[in-house]
N, C-alpha and C positions, 0 to 999 in steps of 0.2 A: 345646572349641568345635566345634559340628557342622561337618562338612566343607562343607556348602552355604553356611553363613554365612561361613566363612573365604574361600571362593571369591568370594562377593559383595563382601566388603571388599577383597579383592585387586584385583578388577576396578575398583572405585570408586577405589582409590588410583592405579591406573595411569591412569584417566581424568583424575584431578586433575592428575597429573604432565604428561599430554599437553596439557591446557588451559593450564597454567602455561608450559610450553615454547613453546606456540604464541603466547601473549601476549608472551613475551620475544623470540621470533625475528621476529615480524611487523615491528617497527620496523627491525630489521636488514635484512630483506628489502626494505622500502620504501626504506631508504637505499641498498641495493645497486641497486635499480631506478633510483633517481635517479642514482646513479653511472653506471649503464649508459647512461641517457639523455644525461647530460652527455658521456660519452665518445663516444657516437654523434653528438651534435651537434658536438663538437669535430672528430671525424673528417670529418663533412660539411663543416665550415668549411674544414678543411685541404684537402679534395678540391676544393672550389670555388676556393679560393685557388690551388691548383696548376693547375687548369684555366684560371683567369684568366691565370696567368703563361704557360701553354703556348700558349693560343689568343688571348690578348688583346694588350694593348700591350706592346711590348718596347723597351728603350732602344736607340737607334741606336749604332753602334760609336763615335761621337764622344763617347758618354756624355751624351746630350742631356737626361736627366731631372735636375732639381735646381733650385737657385736661383742667380740671378746678380744683378748690379746694373746698372741702365741708366746712361746718361751723367749723370743728375742725382743719382746715388747712391741711387736708390730700388730696393728689392729687387724682383726680378721672378721669378716662378715660371715655369720653362720646362716645356714639354710633354714627354711620353714617348710617342712614336708609333712603332709598328712600321714598319720598312722592309721592304717586300715585294720582296726581292731576286730578280731573275730575269734571264736572259740576254737582253739587249736587242739590237736590230738597228737601226743607223742606215742608212736607205735614202737613196740619192742624195747630194746635196750640201747643205751648210749653207744655201745660198741657194735650193735647189730640191730638197726632199726630204721625208721623212716619218720617223716613229718607230714601231717595232714593239716591243711588250712593254716599254714604258718603265718607269722607276723614279721614284716620287714622293719628292722630297726633303722631309723633315719641316719644319714651319713654323719651328722654331727648335731650338736646342740650347745646351748649356753654353758652347760656343765660337763660336756664330754666331747671327744672327737673320736673318730674311728681310724684305725691304722691297718694298712695292708701289709701283712708280714712277708709277703713274697715280693711285692714291688717296693717295699719299704718307703711308703709315702701315704699321705692322707688324700682322700678317705679310703676306707676299705671298700672293695667292690660289693655291689648289692648282692651278687650271687653267694656271698659268704656271710650275710648278715641276717639270716632267717632263724627265728626261734618260736617257741610257743608264746602265746599271749602272756602266760604266767611268767615266763623268763624275762620277757621284755619289760613287763610292768615292774617286776621285782628289781631288775637292774636300774631302771629309771628312778624308782623310789629310793633305792640305796644311794644312788649318785646325788639326788636332790638333798637328801639328809646330810651326806658327806660335805657337799658344797656349803650348806648352811652352817655346818660346824666349823668349816675352814674357809672363810670367805676370801682369804688371800691366796689360797692354794691354786695351782694350775688345774686345768680341766683334766678329767680322767680319760685315759686312753682305753679304747675298746677294740679288741681284735676280732677273731673269728667266732661265729655262733655255729650255725649249720647251713647246709645248702638248702635251696628252696623247698625241695621235697625230701630233705634229709638223705640218708643213705651214705655210702662210702665217701670218706673225705680224706683219702690216702695221698701218697706222694704224687700221684698223677695230677693233683691240683696244686702242686708246688711245695717246695721244701721237703721236710720229712713227713709232712701230712699229719693227720690226726687219727689215732686209733679209735677215738670216740667221736663226739660231736655229730652223731648220726640221727638223733630224734628230737632236736630242738631244745634240749634241756641243759646244754653246756655253753659256757661263754668264757672267753679269755679277756682278762682285764689287766692292762699294763700297770706296773708299779709307777707311782709318781717319781719324777726326777728332781734331784736337788737343784738342778739348773732351771727347772720349770719349763724346759723345752717340751714341745708336744711331739714326742716320738717314743719308740720303744727303747728301753735301756740297753746299752751295749755291755754293761757289766754291773755287778751288784754294787760296786763302789759309787755308781751314779744314782742309786736308789735312795729316796727319802724313806728310810725304814719306819720312821714314826708314823708317817701318813699311810704307808703300805700296811702296817699292822692295823691301823684304824679301819682301812677298807676290808681287811680280812674279818675283823670283829663284826663289822656291820653286815657283811654277807652271812656270817654265822647266825647273827640275831635275826636276820630276815628269813631264816629257815633253810639255808643251803644244807644239802645232805653230804656234800663233799667240796672241799676247797684244797686244791693242790697248789703247793708253793715250792719254790726252789730250795734245794738242800743247803745252799750257801747264804740264804737270806736270814736265817735265824727266826723267821716268822713262826708264830705258834698259835695254837687254838685247841679246842676240845679234841682229845684223842679219838680217832675214828672218823672225825670230820675233816680236820686240817691235817694234811699229810704232805711230807716233803718228798718229791720225786724228781728225777733228772729232767732237764730241758725246760725247767720252769723258773730259772733265775731272773728272767725278765718280765714274767707275768704270772698272775694267779689264775687258776682255772676253777671256775665256779660251776657247780651242778646243783640244780634244784630237784625237788621230788616231782615225779610224773603224775 
């Protein structure tokens, strides 16, 4: 066979092999490309999820994200809201003061709900849920311990704290208003109901006084300097700390040290 013809056949054979190989590899490359895209998309999703966890909502330390049941046995989904912890300053007095760098209590949690005393519904408005970081931490710590001690008890109801920057919280904000609650050191906590409904009591007859007394005792042990209770509740505590005053038959009013 002439040398030129052999060389031509060899080149043609190599070209045929190359075309065959290309046809075989192309689907693999396409699959590999799809695989790379899928991995890339997965990586993006994971990154977004990680960023969402890092910069988005975060469960408060009381474990506030989840599901619970209200007093009627209906399942209620609780929120998951980040608590922006920062060192707060209670300025002046509870009856004549203001709040700097306050902390917003989330609207609800696994162990508590908030109640708007003016609109008589859940949750309480954000404008009424500001306190010092110490007040919010103390409240959540007491409620967690209370829930652990009474696993079958209803969630604890929380009412007003202070306004965002503290100051006057009088009748212009609804109802009879508050003479105190001005510098982030006061919080209203509703007595548990015998019916386990999640609302404020309408009368002392509805109150589970055993659980209510336990809440009073726990806030006292947590360092409360004042706990106001209703005169018709019979709730007691250390003289000078636990005091019975009017307009508190449906909630206890806790004050911590500044």
